[in-house]
Backbone as a chain_set.jsonl record, in Angstrom:
{"seq": "MGGSAHHPVTPDGRYFVVKGRLWRCTNPHLSHADRDRWVKALMAARRSVKLAKADADDAALAMARSAVNQAKVALGERGAPWWDDGAPDVNQCLVVNTRYADWYAELNQAY", "coords": {"N": [[39.46, 16.748, -69.611], [39.113, 18.257, -72.814], [36.168, 18.558, -74.879], [32.926, 16.945, -75.11], [29.783, 15.351, -74.337], [28.436, 16.0, -76.588], [30.312, 16.364, -78.522], [32.363, 14.399, -80.411], [35.239, 12.535, -79.366], [38.501, 11.842, -80.46], [39.82, 8.508, -80.964], [42.334, 8.286, -79.691], [42.213, 10.211, -77.792], [43.176, 12.766, -78.141], [41.969, 14.868, -79.516], [38.856, 16.69, -79.941], [35.875, 16.914, -81.895], [34.349, 19.528, -83.627], [31.93, 20.697, -85.702], [33.19, 19.384, -87.849], [35.857, 19.986, -87.503], [39.003, 19.566, -85.898], [39.857, 19.936, -82.486], [42.206, 20.507, -79.985], [42.346, 18.485, -77.097], [42.372, 18.96, -73.525], [45.367, 18.435, -71.696], [45.621, 15.252, -70.464], [47.343, 14.466, -68.487], [47.71, 16.379, -66.612], [47.575, 17.382, -63.204], [44.683, 17.125, -61.098], [44.312, 19.388, -59.517], [45.947, 21.317, -60.82], [44.682, 21.411, -63.319], [42.118, 22.365, -62.582], [42.829, 24.874, -61.512], [43.856, 26.188, -63.798], [41.66, 26.099, -65.515], [39.868, 27.738, -64.135], [41.319, 30.122, -64.298], [41.248, 30.467, -67.062], [38.483, 30.839, -67.522], [38.071, 33.223, -66.095], [39.717, 34.913, -67.583], [38.393, 34.858, -70.04], [36.022, 36.137, -69.305], [37.113, 38.638, -68.833], [37.889, 39.331, -71.411], [35.377, 39.662, -72.6], [34.38, 41.85, -71.103], [36.294, 43.824, -71.736], [35.851, 44.093, -74.464], [33.23, 45.099, -74.412], [33.722, 47.529, -73.198], [35.25, 48.698, -75.093], [38.021, 48.752, -74.819], [41.068, 48.628, -75.854], [43.658, 48.057, -74.833], [43.12, 46.61, -72.476], [41.785, 44.496, -73.658], [43.817, 43.269, -75.153], [45.484, 42.388, -73.063], [43.733, 40.635, -71.763], [43.265, 38.722, -73.751], [45.821, 37.693, -73.961], [46.008, 36.479, -71.465], [44.07, 34.493, -71.784], [45.316, 32.952, -73.759], [47.634, 32.137, -72.348], [46.493, 30.484, -70.357], [45.32, 28.496, -71.972], [47.568, 27.378, -73.185], [48.836, 26.378, -70.894], [46.979, 24.444, -70.193], [47.368, 22.702, -72.234], [46.031, 22.887, -74.587], [46.856, 24.562, -76.535], [49.986, 25.547, -78.042], [52.97, 23.582, -77.643], [52.458, 20.139, -78.455], [51.013, 17.841, -76.069], [51.618, 15.196, -76.135], [54.173, 12.73, -76.756], [54.96, 11.082, -78.843], [55.735, 11.727, -81.363], [53.731, 12.13, -83.23], [52.095, 14.276, -85.534], [50.742, 17.544, -84.814], [47.461, 18.287, -85.365], [45.705, 20.248, -84.737], [42.874, 22.254, -85.123], [42.558, 21.56, -87.757], [40.64, 20.366, -90.579], [38.871, 17.451, -90.009], [38.563, 15.547, -92.022], [40.824, 15.809, -93.521], [42.85, 14.554, -92.236], [44.574, 11.916, -90.383], [42.477, 10.912, -88.986], [40.268, 10.708, -90.544], [38.954, 8.36, -91.584], [37.993, 7.174, -89.218], [36.225, 9.185, -88.404], [34.397, 9.218, -90.536], [33.258, 6.665, -90.276], [32.104, 6.983, -87.776], [30.143, 8.893, -88.316], [28.517, 7.432, -90.022], [27.306, 5.736, -88.288], [25.256, 7.126, -87.233]], "CA": [[39.772, 16.718, -71.027], [38.15, 18.991, -73.611], [35.164, 17.714, -75.524], [31.734, 16.729, -74.303], [28.889, 14.331, -74.887], [27.975, 16.479, -77.893], [31.441, 16.441, -79.444], [33.138, 13.161, -80.342], [36.663, 12.61, -79.059], [39.248, 10.867, -81.242], [40.146, 7.31, -80.179], [43.544, 8.475, -78.887], [41.93, 11.213, -76.775], [43.92, 14.013, -78.362], [41.138, 15.923, -80.1], [37.419, 16.54, -80.071], [35.469, 17.425, -83.2], [33.235, 20.471, -83.68], [31.656, 21.093, -87.085], [34.153, 18.783, -88.758], [37.211, 20.478, -87.245], [39.634, 19.017, -84.701], [40.326, 20.873, -81.454], [43.022, 19.749, -79.042], [41.831, 18.263, -75.749], [43.231, 19.295, -72.405], [46.356, 17.421, -71.359], [45.08, 14.385, -69.418], [48.376, 14.195, -67.499], [47.714, 17.438, -65.599], [46.933, 17.021, -61.935], [43.344, 17.679, -60.95], [44.459, 20.741, -58.964], [46.451, 22.205, -61.879], [43.624, 21.577, -64.305], [41.097, 23.253, -62.013], [43.384, 26.231, -61.406], [43.955, 26.794, -65.123], [40.306, 26.29, -66.051], [39.354, 28.955, -63.479], [42.032, 31.251, -64.899], [40.722, 30.62, -68.419], [37.137, 31.424, -67.454], [38.236, 34.615, -65.681], [40.285, 35.642, -68.721], [37.326, 35.015, -71.039], [35.144, 37.206, -68.813], [37.84, 39.886, -69.057], [37.781, 39.63, -72.85], [34.025, 40.178, -72.82], [34.287, 43.197, -70.524], [37.135, 44.738, -72.51], [35.147, 44.375, -75.716], [32.089, 45.966, -74.1], [34.256, 48.852, -72.873], [36.082, 49.13, -76.223], [39.328, 49.025, -74.222], [42.018, 47.813, -76.614], [44.758, 47.598, -73.982], [42.577, 45.554, -71.613], [41.479, 43.365, -74.523], [45.089, 42.594, -75.448], [45.912, 41.699, -71.843], [42.811, 39.526, -71.512], [43.532, 37.679, -74.745], [47.081, 37.077, -73.572], [45.7, 35.596, -70.334], [43.386, 33.328, -72.357], [46.334, 32.129, -74.413], [48.476, 31.543, -71.308], [45.745, 29.385, -69.741], [45.139, 27.415, -72.951], [48.871, 26.725, -73.312], [49.051, 25.61, -69.665], [46.079, 23.297, -70.253], [47.795, 21.821, -73.317], [45.145, 23.048, -75.736], [47.659, 25.31, -77.508], [51.413, 25.381, -77.797], [53.548, 22.275, -77.988], [51.578, 19.012, -78.112], [51.292, 17.206, -74.787], [52.057, 13.817, -76.356], [55.586, 12.716, -77.151], [55.246, 9.967, -79.752], [56.119, 12.249, -82.66], [52.578, 12.361, -84.109], [51.93, 15.706, -85.787], [49.599, 18.233, -84.223], [46.52, 18.689, -86.411], [44.741, 21.124, -84.099], [42.1, 23.162, -85.967], [42.451, 21.047, -89.126], [39.434, 19.614, -90.904], [39.119, 16.046, -89.694], [38.633, 14.764, -93.267], [42.162, 15.967, -94.095], [43.814, 14.026, -91.267], [44.558, 10.463, -90.192], [41.232, 10.564, -88.304], [39.179, 10.788, -91.523], [38.196, 7.103, -91.634], [37.283, 7.069, -87.941], [35.112, 10.148, -88.398], [33.408, 8.739, -91.514], [32.548, 5.529, -89.639], [31.306, 7.535, -86.68], [28.969, 9.553, -88.897], [27.651, 6.405, -90.59], [26.59, 5.089, -87.183], [24.097, 7.941, -86.855]], "C": [[38.715, 17.518, -71.767], [37.192, 18.043, -74.301], [33.971, 17.545, -74.606], [30.919, 15.627, -74.94], [28.418, 14.722, -76.287], [29.071, 16.508, -78.952], [32.27, 15.169, -79.32], [34.626, 13.424, -80.105], [37.363, 11.505, -79.849], [39.643, 9.678, -80.364], [41.381, 7.455, -79.293], [43.379, 9.557, -77.823], [42.621, 12.544, -76.964], [43.05, 15.174, -78.828], [39.663, 15.624, -79.896], [37.032, 17.261, -81.353], [34.26, 18.333, -83.046], [33.106, 20.93, -85.125], [32.75, 20.629, -88.042], [35.598, 19.22, -88.552], [37.718, 19.906, -85.926], [40.105, 20.136, -83.772], [41.042, 20.057, -80.391], [42.357, 19.679, -77.668], [42.851, 18.743, -74.715], [44.169, 18.119, -72.118], [45.827, 16.542, -70.214], [46.086, 14.075, -68.315], [48.484, 15.3, -66.448], [47.079, 16.917, -64.317], [45.563, 17.687, -61.885], [43.421, 19.135, -60.46], [44.944, 21.723, -60.031], [45.377, 22.466, -62.926], [42.564, 22.545, -63.793], [41.582, 24.698, -61.951], [43.417, 26.918, -62.765], [42.595, 26.983, -65.779], [39.691, 27.546, -65.432], [40.013, 30.198, -64.057], [41.513, 31.527, -66.309], [39.354, 31.288, -68.404], [37.201, 32.896, -67.045], [38.763, 35.462, -66.841], [39.233, 35.857, -69.804], [36.322, 36.079, -70.613], [35.794, 38.572, -69.031], [37.815, 40.298, -70.517], [36.418, 40.258, -73.126], [33.882, 41.603, -72.302], [35.101, 44.207, -71.327], [36.495, 45.083, -73.84], [33.989, 45.332, -75.478], [32.54, 47.391, -73.817], [35.075, 49.447, -74.009], [37.476, 49.538, -75.741], [40.362, 48.104, -74.864], [43.154, 47.264, -75.764], [44.287, 46.455, -73.076], [42.259, 44.307, -72.43], [42.748, 42.582, -74.851], [45.58, 41.812, -74.238], [45.037, 40.48, -71.567], [43.047, 38.393, -72.5], [44.847, 36.965, -74.464], [46.865, 36.105, -72.412], [44.96, 34.344, -70.807], [44.415, 32.398, -72.978], [47.221, 31.427, -73.383], [47.771, 30.345, -70.669], [45.598, 28.215, -70.706], [46.461, 26.669, -73.196], [49.127, 25.854, -72.081], [48.171, 24.364, -69.627], [46.459, 22.301, -71.343], [46.954, 21.936, -74.563], [45.79, 23.86, -76.858], [49.114, 25.069, -77.169], [51.889, 24.012, -78.231], [52.569, 21.166, -77.613], [51.988, 18.368, -76.792], [51.682, 15.74, -74.937], [53.476, 13.849, -76.901], [55.94, 11.566, -78.083], [55.599, 10.422, -81.168], [54.97, 12.477, -83.625], [52.394, 13.867, -84.3], [50.694, 16.259, -85.083], [48.705, 18.717, -85.363], [45.39, 19.534, -85.818], [44.173, 22.122, -85.109], [42.028, 22.733, -87.437], [41.091, 20.389, -89.335], [39.743, 18.136, -90.725], [39.263, 15.2, -90.96], [39.998, 14.851, -93.936], [43.245, 15.385, -93.192], [43.73, 12.503, -91.198], [43.309, 9.987, -89.475], [40.038, 10.516, -89.262], [38.33, 9.52, -91.547], [37.385, 6.894, -90.358], [36.046, 7.966, -87.934], [34.012, 9.725, -89.375], [32.594, 7.583, -90.93], [31.646, 6.019, -88.528], [30.03, 8.163, -87.227], [28.014, 8.567, -89.539], [26.812, 5.725, -89.515], [25.33, 5.858, -86.801], [23.127, 8.071, -87.971]], "O": [[37.54, 17.473, -71.4], [37.41, 16.832, -74.293], [34.009, 17.96, -73.448], [31.312, 15.045, -75.951], [28.042, 13.859, -77.079], [28.788, 16.66, -80.14], [32.819, 14.884, -78.256], [35.184, 14.409, -80.588], [36.883, 10.373, -79.904], [39.785, 9.828, -79.151], [41.465, 6.811, -78.247], [44.296, 9.798, -77.039], [42.65, 13.366, -76.049], [43.363, 16.334, -78.561], [39.264, 14.475, -79.705], [37.772, 18.116, -81.841], [33.269, 17.962, -82.416], [34.044, 21.48, -85.701], [33.182, 21.371, -88.924], [36.472, 18.861, -89.342], [36.964, 19.777, -84.961], [40.67, 21.138, -84.21], [40.534, 19.027, -79.947], [41.869, 20.682, -77.147], [44.035, 18.905, -75.012], [43.795, 16.958, -72.282], [45.608, 17.041, -69.11], [45.718, 13.477, -67.304], [49.259, 15.178, -65.499], [46.153, 16.106, -64.355], [45.323, 18.692, -62.555], [42.684, 19.998, -60.936], [44.419, 22.831, -60.14], [45.186, 23.601, -63.365], [42.16, 23.455, -64.517], [40.848, 25.627, -62.289], [43.053, 28.088, -62.882], [42.402, 27.94, -66.528], [39.059, 28.334, -66.136], [39.349, 31.21, -64.282], [41.356, 32.683, -66.703], [39.098, 32.202, -69.188], [36.469, 33.723, -67.589], [38.311, 36.587, -67.054], [39.185, 36.922, -70.419], [35.824, 36.836, -71.445], [35.118, 39.543, -69.372], [37.729, 41.486, -70.826], [36.328, 41.275, -73.812], [33.326, 42.464, -72.984], [34.642, 45.323, -71.569], [36.579, 46.222, -74.299], [33.786, 46.27, -76.25], [31.841, 48.349, -74.149], [35.545, 50.58, -73.904], [38.037, 50.535, -76.194], [40.511, 46.948, -74.468], [43.572, 46.122, -75.955], [44.982, 45.45, -72.931], [42.442, 43.187, -71.952], [42.739, 41.352, -74.824], [46.047, 40.682, -74.382], [45.537, 39.422, -71.184], [43.029, 37.224, -72.116], [44.969, 35.764, -74.705], [47.468, 35.033, -72.379], [45.198, 33.252, -70.289], [44.385, 31.19, -72.747], [47.524, 30.244, -73.535], [48.391, 29.301, -70.464], [45.737, 27.061, -70.302], [46.457, 25.454, -73.394], [49.585, 24.718, -72.21], [48.579, 23.336, -69.086], [45.938, 21.187, -71.378], [47.136, 21.166, -75.507], [45.32, 23.841, -77.995], [49.439, 24.469, -76.144], [51.279, 23.368, -79.084], [51.919, 21.242, -76.571], [53.167, 18.351, -76.44], [52.046, 15.103, -73.948], [53.926, 14.861, -77.439], [57.087, 11.121, -78.114], [55.744, 9.595, -82.068], [55.192, 12.968, -84.732], [52.52, 14.639, -83.35], [49.738, 15.536, -84.799], [49.15, 19.473, -86.227], [44.268, 19.537, -86.326], [44.919, 22.753, -85.857], [41.494, 23.466, -88.269], [40.468, 19.915, -88.385], [40.749, 17.634, -91.226], [40.018, 14.228, -90.962], [40.303, 14.054, -94.824], [44.425, 15.688, -93.363], [42.91, 11.885, -91.877], [43.091, 8.781, -89.36], [38.908, 10.303, -88.823], [37.102, 9.605, -91.531], [36.225, 6.485, -90.413], [34.965, 7.555, -87.513], [32.827, 9.86, -89.071], [31.373, 7.54, -91.083], [30.536, 5.515, -88.361], [28.953, 7.981, -86.658], [26.814, 8.831, -89.601], [25.735, 5.201, -89.799], [24.445, 5.323, -86.134], [22.095, 8.725, -87.82]]}, "num_chains": 1, "name": "protein.A"}
C-alpha cells in the first residue's frame, strides 16, 4: 500500500497524506506477485522518464510517461477507484476539503 511511516494513511486505507493533500494508496487486493511486478515496472518507467529528460528526447519521454501511467493504473493509484462502495475518489484533493478533514485535524492536534 502507498504511504509510509512519514505519511499518515486515512482510517479506511484509501489515501495517504503529503503536505495536506490526499494521494491514493495502492490497491490492497492485488496479489503480492502482481504488486511487485507493477512496482518494478513503475520504477523502470520512472528511470526512463529521467533518462529521456536528460537526453531531451520528447518521444522517449512520452513513452516513459505512458508507462508510468500504465503502472500506476494497474496498481490502483490512478484510474477507477479500487473500492466499490460508491465513495467518491478524492485523489489529489486537499484533505481539509474532504470527509477526512476532521480525522486530519485530530491527527495534527496529537502532535
